[in-house]
N, C-alpha and C positions, 0 to 999 in steps of 0.2 A: 523364466521367473515367474513364477505364482504370486501378483501382486497383491490378489486378494486374502492370499494364507498372511503375507507379509505385515498386513493393516490392517489387521483380524490379533497376531500376536501382540502385535501396537499398542491395541485398544485396551487388550489384560493388565501391558506391562505397565503401563500410565494409571493403574487404579489409582494405589495407595499415594499418587498426587494431588488425586481431588481432596482438599479442604486446605490447600496451600496456596500462595497468595492470594490478590482481594482482583474486583473492579473497579475498573474508571469508576470511582464518586466522586468526582467534577462537573461531567455531566448527567444531570440526574435520571433525564431518562436511559442513560446507560447505566446507570447503580441496578438497577432493580431488573436487570437481567439473570437469570439463571448461574451460578455459579459451576455446575456443575455436569453441565452439558459438552459432548467433544465428537467432532467431526473430520474427520479427511477424505479427501481428492485424491487422484492420480489419472490427470487425462492424455494418452495417450496420443502419439500423431496420427497412428488412424483410428482417431477415435475412439476409444473404447475407451472408459472411466469405471474406476476401479471405487470405492468408495467403503466407510464403514461410520458406523455413530449416526447423529443426526445430520447426516451429508444434505438431505433438503430445507431444512432449518434456514433460512435468512436471517442476516444479520445485520449490525453495520459495519462496514469494511471500512470507514473512518480515513486512515493514511492507507492507506492500500490507495484508494485511489490517484495518491500524488501519483503512481507508478503515469497513470493514463493522461494524467496531461501534463507529466512533465514529457509522455512521447508526446502528445502535439502540440507542445512547444516546439520540441527538438526538430520537429517534423517542415513548423512550417518559420521559424528562424535561423534553426542549425547554428553552430556557431555562436553566433551574434547573441546568443542566449546568455551563454559565461559573459557579457560585458556586467549583466546582473545579478547571477546565481551564479555561488565557487562549485566544486564541484569535491572539496574536501572533509573530511570527517570531523565535525567539532565538536565531538567531547566530549562536547555538554548536554544538558537537558534540554529535548525539544522543542523548546520552547524562553528558552534563553532567550535575553532582552541585554545582560550584561555582555556575552562577545556582538551581539551587533551594533553596540556602541564603540565598541573600540576598532572597528573595521565597517565604520562608516556607511551602514544602510545597505551592507551587499551580505548577504547572507552567503553562508560554508555551502548549503548545500541542495538539493530540490526538493531533499526529503523533512526538515526542520520544519517544523509552523512556519518559517520565518520567507523561509525559500519557494515551498508551498503558495505562498499568498500571491508574490513576485510572480511564479509561473502561473497563476490564476488570473494576478493581473495583464502578461499578456498577452492571455486567452483571451479576455475582455477587450482588448484594441484590436487583436486582430479580428476577430469575430464581430467589432462594433456596438458591441453591448452583453450587460449580466445576463440577461436571456438567452440571446444567442449564444454566448459561447457556454450558458450550461446545458441547452439542449446541444452544439456539438461534442461535448464531453460522455454526454449522455447517448447518441446514438452510436458515439467509436465503443463505449463498453459494450452497449447491446451486438453489436458488430462483432467484434475479439468474442464475445463470452456465445454470440451464434443464440440471444434467449431476447426478447421484444418483453419482457416482462420486465425489465428489471427498472424499478423505481426508485425515486429518494422519500427516502421516510422524514415525512414534515415533523413531528412529532420530533423524532432525535433532532433536528434542522433550529428548528424551536429551540429546544431546548440549549442546545450550543451555543444561537446567538441570545440569552437572554443569560448566558456569562461569561460573554466576548469577554472584557476588559482583559487583559491581557493579549488577547491576539490584535485589538484593536488599536492596542502599546504598540505591538510590534511593528502593525504599519502603519501609526502613523508619526514611530520613529525610522520605517522606511519612508514612509514618505518625507520626512524632513530634509532629509539626504536624497531626493530629489530619485527615487528611487522605484515608485508608486506615481502611477497616471492616474487611476484612476480614483472614483470617489470611495473613503476608506467603508464605509456603513456597506456602500451596495458590493464592493470588493467581498468583503470578510462576509457578507451573510453568501454570496455565492461559492466561495473557500468551503464554508459548514457546507452550502446541498451541495455537493458535489463530495466531501465526504462522508454525506450521512445516506449514501445508495446502500439497497440492500440485498444484499447477494446472499447465495454459500455458498459451502465448498467445491459443492461441481461448478457453478457456473467460474467460480474465479480458479481453479485450476485448467478448464477451459483456455480462459482469457489469459493467459502466461504462454499459451504454443504459439503464439507470435515472438515473445522472445526470445523461445527454447531455440526459434527456425530462423532465425535470421534474418528479423522482421515482416519473414512471409508465413502466414498462418495455414496450418497444410493437409491444413483439410480442404478449405474452401480457396487456397493458390492464392488468395489474395493478397501482396502486397501494401503496408500497411508504411513500414518504413526502412531505409538504408542497413545493409548486414553494420555496415558502421557504424553507425546511427542506434541499430542494438548493440551491438559492442558495448558501446556506453553506456544505456542504460542499465547492463545488468552487469558492468564495471560499478556504475553508481551504488546499484542496489547491495551487492555483496560487500562493499566500504562503508556507505552509510546506510543504508534499509535500518537498523533498531538504532538508533539513535546512541548514546554511548556506551551502549551491548554488542553494534558490529563487528568487533575485533573481536568478542567471546562468539558471537552466532556464527561468527566467519571458521573459528576453530572449530566450533564443534560439531556442527552441522557442516561445512565447505561450499553450499549455492548462493547463487544471487538471492536474496528475498529482500522482501517487501514488511514489517511486520504493523498490524490494524491498535488503536489504543478500545477499538471494539470483543479484540477477542481472537481476531483471525491471523493468518501467517502466508503467503502466496510466496513459491520458490520455484526456480528456472534446473530442469539441468537438459543443459543441451543437446538438443538432437537426440532427447529424450521422452519430453512428457514437462505438464507442467504439474504442481503441487497444491495443493490449500488444505491450512490445517484450523480447525476453532474451536477454541475454548476458550473463556469468558474470563478466568483467575490471570490478572497478571503479575510481572516480577516487578523489581524496585525501579528498572528502567520503564518499563510500563510496555514490553513486550506479554504476550502469553505464555504463561511458564510451563502447561501441559505440551503447549501446541510447538514450544520448540527442542524442549524432550522429543516429542514425536517423531517431530523432522533429523534430530538424531540418530531417531533409536532409526528411521529408515533410510540415513544414509547409512550405517550402521550394517544394519541387516544386508543392502541389497548390492553394497561395496561402493555406489552411483553417485559421485562426487568431483567435483570440478582439479578436487587435489591427487 
């Protein structure tokens, strides 16, 4: 299959969509990005990478980092993790307080903000501190992406912390129900730091290979998690990876994936490849508008989906 030609065709077909959607403006550092950028990369099991657009441009991965923190928490805590965070779609916006109140401080899944904050809390406890936890997260991502140059964008992290009112409210609400162990402010700072990691679509598509291959990197042969754990992560990506648009993404694209409000989306084709797209203008649910369409076009043109 000529993946390069398929990506080239997709880049042409998504052009009419530029100008639609809007960048995430509630984080000032993200509001300043150029909405007319597009990039897409696929990385195969033999290491070949095909890209189109600004595939070397680094951007804030935001909620894509939740896949990586969920992986680490599941690796160390196993099924015990589900006592503190669920695995059901939320059907509500990613920063909803109402559902959390009804459900007594147990977030629906690891990919909404409250769930990812609980996951970060478990890692801070496991690694005994915020700096050690953040270092472990960064080391893990550098390893799966096979790239030591990945760093945190301090400007974005600071910008998020300056506007952290709702995430602090989520954290304190969960703490009132006994579902947060660490200091709320340091926890939210750690959460924002891993969301503020900068990567490009080449790095992100490479970083998904362990999930496409039952938890084992097909290039380095390093086993990160078990086959069963990889299955669970992919399942939650399919059902919960796109907030309250997760069902629509599964319907249109048909792949496990995870979006971020920075405009990136990662996706997995089991036993084939990792995929990443970037286009910062978002749809009403907070997912990349053009990125979602590009992935839909890719699965349509290749016939590669899990269905």
